[in-house]
C-alpha positions in Angstrom: -0.1 0.1 0.2 1.3 3.4 -0.9 2.2 6.1 2.0 -0.7 7.9 2.9 0.4 11.4 4.6 -2.3 14.2 6.0 -1.9 17.8 6.8 -4.3 19.5 8.9 -5.0 23.2 8.5 -2.0 25.5 7.5 -3.4 28.9 7.8 -0.9 30.6 6.1 2.1 28.9 8.2 4.2 28.5 5.1 7.9 27.8 7.0 6.4 25.6 9.1 4.5 23.2 6.8 7.5 23.3 4.7 9.5 22.2 7.7 7.0 19.4 8.4 7.1 18.0 4.8 10.9 17.9 4.9 11.1 16.3 7.8 8.7 13.8 6.8 11.0 13.2 3.6 8.0 14.4 1.4 10.0 17.4 -0.2 13.8 18.5 -0.4 15.5 21.8 1.1 14.3 23.6 -2.4 10.6 22.5 -1.7 10.5 19.8 -4.5 8.7 16.5 -4.2 11.0 13.6 -2.6 7.9 11.6 -1.5 8.3 8.7 -4.4 4.7 7.2 -4.8 3.3 8.4 -1.5 -0.2 10.2 -1.5 -0.2 13.4 0.4 -3.8 14.7 1.5 -4.2 18.4 2.6 -7.5 18.9 4.3 -8.1 22.6 3.7 -7.8 25.9 5.5 -4.7 27.5 3.5 -5.3 31.0 4.1 -6.2 33.2 6.9 -4.5 34.1 10.1 -1.1 33.3 9.2 1.4 35.5 6.7 1.6 33.5 3.8 -1.6 31.7 2.6 -0.7 32.4 -1.2 2.8 30.8 -0.2 0.9 27.8 0.8 -1.5 27.7 -2.3 1.8 27.8 -4.7 3.5 25.2 -2.5 0.6 23.1 -3.1 -0.2 23.4 -6.5 3.4 22.9 -7.3 3.9 19.6 -5.2 0.9 18.5 -7.5 2.6 18.0 -11.0 5.8 17.0 -9.2 4.1 14.1 -7.2 2.3 13.2 -10.3 5.4 12.9 -12.5 7.3 10.5 -9.7 4.3 8.2 -9.7 2.6 10.0 -6.3 0.1 12.1 -5.7 -1.2 15.3 -3.9 -4.6 16.0 -3.4 -6.1 19.2 -1.4 -9.5 19.4 0.1 -11.5 22.8 0.4 -11.7 24.4 3.6 -14.1 26.9 4.9 -11.5 29.4 5.1 -11.2 29.1 1.0 -15.0 29.9 0.8 -14.8 32.6 2.9 -11.7 34.1 1.0 -13.3 33.5 -2.3 -16.5 34.9 -1.2 -14.6 38.1 -0.1 -13.3 38.3 -3.8 -16.0 37.1 -5.7 -18.7 39.4 -4.3 -16.2 42.6 -4.3 -17.0 43.9 -7.6 -20.8 43.9 -7.3 -20.9 44.8 -4.0 -18.1 47.2 -3.5 -19.3 48.4 -0.1 -19.6 45.0 1.4 -23.3 45.2 2.4 -23.9 41.4 2.1 -20.6 41.6 5.0 -18.5 38.9 3.1 -15.4 40.7 3.2 -16.2 41.8 6.9 -16.7 37.9 7.8 -13.5 36.9 6.0 -11.1 39.6 7.8 -13.2 39.2 11.0 -11.8 35.4 10.8 -8.2 36.3 10.2 -8.7 37.3 6.6 -5.2 38.7 5.1 -5.3 41.4 2.6 -2.1 40.7 1.7 -3.1 37.1 0.4 -5.9 39.0 -1.7 -3.5 41.3 -3.2 -1.2 38.5 -4.4 -3.5 35.5 -5.4 -3.8 35.3 -9.0 -7.0 34.2 -11.3 -5.7 30.8 -12.2 -5.1 30.2 -8.3 -8.6 31.6 -7.5 -9.6 29.0 -10.1 -7.6 26.3 -8.4 -9.3 27.0 -5.2 -13.1 27.1 -6.3 -12.5 23.7 -8.1 -11.4 21.7 -4.8 -13.2 18.8 -3.9 -14.8 18.8 -0.5 -14.0 15.3 0.4 -12.1 12.1 -0.7 -11.8 8.7 0.3 -8.5 7.0 0.1 -8.9 3.0 1.3 -10.5 2.9 4.7 -10.0 6.7 5.5 -12.8 9.4 4.6 -11.3 12.6 4.5 -12.9 15.7 5.1 -12.2 19.3 6.2 -14.7 19.9 9.2 -16.0 17.8 11.6 -19.7 18.8 10.3 -22.7 17.2 9.2 -22.8 19.9 6.4 -21.6 17.0 3.8 -24.6 15.0 4.1 -26.9 18.1 3.3 -25.0 18.2 -0.1 -25.5 15.0 -1.5 -25.3 10.8 -1.0 -22.5 10.2 -2.8 -18.9 12.0 -2.6 -19.1 12.6 -6.4 -22.5 14.3 -5.6 -21.1 16.3 -2.7 -18.2 17.8 -4.6 -20.2 18.5 -7.6 -22.8 20.3 -5.3 -20.2 22.2 -3.6 -18.7 23.2 -7.0 -22.0 24.3 -8.3 -22.4 26.8 -5.3 -19.0 28.1 -5.9 -19.5 28.6 -10.0 -22.4 30.8 -9.1 -22.3 34.2 -7.4 -26.0 33.2 -5.7 -25.1 35.0 -2.0 -27.7 33.4 -0.4 -26.3 29.5 -1.7 -22.6 31.1 -0.4 -24.4 32.2 3.0 -26.1 28.8 3.5 -22.9 26.6 2.9 -20.6 28.7 4.7 -22.8 28.8 7.9 -23.2 25.1 7.6 -19.5 24.7 7.0 -18.4 26.1 9.8 -20.0 24.2 12.3 -17.8 22.0 14.4 -18.0 19.2 17.0 -20.1 16.9 15.0 -19.0 13.7 16.3 -18.3 14.5 20.0 -21.7 16.0 20.8 -24.8 13.7 22.2 -24.4 10.6 19.7 -21.0 11.7 18.1 -20.4 7.9 17.1 -23.7 7.6 15.9 -23.2 10.5 13.4 -20.0 9.1 12.3 -21.3 6.1 11.4 -24.0 7.8 9.5 -21.4 9.6 7.5 -19.3 6.4 6.9 -22.2 4.3 5.9 -23.5 6.9 3.4 -20.1 7.8 1.8 -17.9 4.8 2.8 -14.5 4.1 4.7 -14.2 2.8 8.0 -12.7 5.9 9.8 -13.1 9.4 9.0 -9.9 12.1 9.4 -10.7 15.7 9.8 -9.0 19.2 10.6 -11.1 22.3 11.3 -11.4 22.1 15.1 -7.6 22.6 16.7 -7.1 19.3 18.6 -6.5 21.5 21.8 -9.6 22.9 21.5 -11.1 19.6 21.2 -9.6 18.7 24.5 -10.3 21.4 26.3 -14.0 22.1 25.1 -15.2 18.3 25.3 -12.6 15.7 25.8 -11.0 17.0 28.8 -8.0 15.2 28.2 -4.2 16.3 28.7 -2.6 18.4 25.7 0.7 16.6 25.5 3.7 19.1 24.3 2.5 20.6 21.5 -0.6 18.9 20.8 -1.0 15.4 19.1 -3.8 13.8 16.8 -6.9 12.6 18.5 -8.7 9.5 17.6 -12.0 9.8 19.3 -16.0 8.7 18.7 -14.9 5.0 19.5 -11.9 5.5 17.0 -14.2 6.1 14.2 -12.6 9.8 14.1 -9.4 11.1 14.2 -8.9 15.0 14.3 -5.5 16.4 12.8 -5.6 20.1 12.7 -2.5 20.8 15.0 -3.1 24.6 15.3 0.2 25.5 13.5 -0.9 28.9 13.0 -2.1 29.9 16.3 0.7 28.5 18.5 4.6 28.5 18.3 5.3 25.3 19.4 2.3 23.6 17.3 2.3 21.7 14.2 2.3 18.1 13.3 1.2 16.3 10.2 0.5 12.3 10.1 0.7 9.2 8.3 -2.2 6.7 8.3 -2.3 3.1 7.5 -5.7 0.4 7.4 -5.3 -0.1 10.9 -5.3 3.8 12.2 -2.5 6.5 13.0 0.8 5.1 11.7 3.2 7.8 12.3 3.3 11.6 13.6 5.7 14.1 12.4 6.3 17.2 14.6 7.3 20.7 14.1 11.2 20.9 15.2 10.4 22.9 18.1 7.8 20.9 19.2 8.0 18.0 21.5 7.8 14.4 19.7 4.5 12.8 21.0 5.1 9.0 19.5 
């Protein structure tokens, strides 16, 4: 089986994600793919909060082609912050005074004007075409710990097509409804969380869900009430049906990890150099 690596929310932490990919042997010091036939999946939220979201996008887009040439694969999912970012730009011309509030919402959630100034049209098109979900073997990969996906369709292809359709048309009502649902979190830790996880898996396939969106320390503090080890660690929960991998790398100096998954679960964790290894 090809190695499956997963990266949670980056939020503009360009230098940190490069360091993590280098430590994992997936890129070299020049940022070129060295992962061979591995499959590397990014779970969304490339922009906002951190200083270089456009740099993150350009890194991932470059790795897509390099990995393909080497027999590997790089996949990048859509995060809710990409939708916020796109909305701020898509509706800017028709709503210059931001009466719809999309730009204000983006800025309030960490939007970086520098990213908006530097992004190229082709990169915006790439963001709008990101799939919302993906299945690799027994793993169902999504950005958010939310039930939004079940509202968008009954198969992975249907969900991805529905999301692309929303982003392809400048209908503010559709964008607003989608954004509100996409921002929801904690679906699998609240009452009946494991039942909801089984419903997701029964609909879309797979044996386990891996997601970002909710930083691991937030999940621990607000619901699981467990100790935070060093700079944080991936959290299996909901009867081990779910794995949370948002390391909060843009929020805390010592935070940051990426993970390797296999059919049995969590196989390896690579932490940021200043962090404390947890496995």
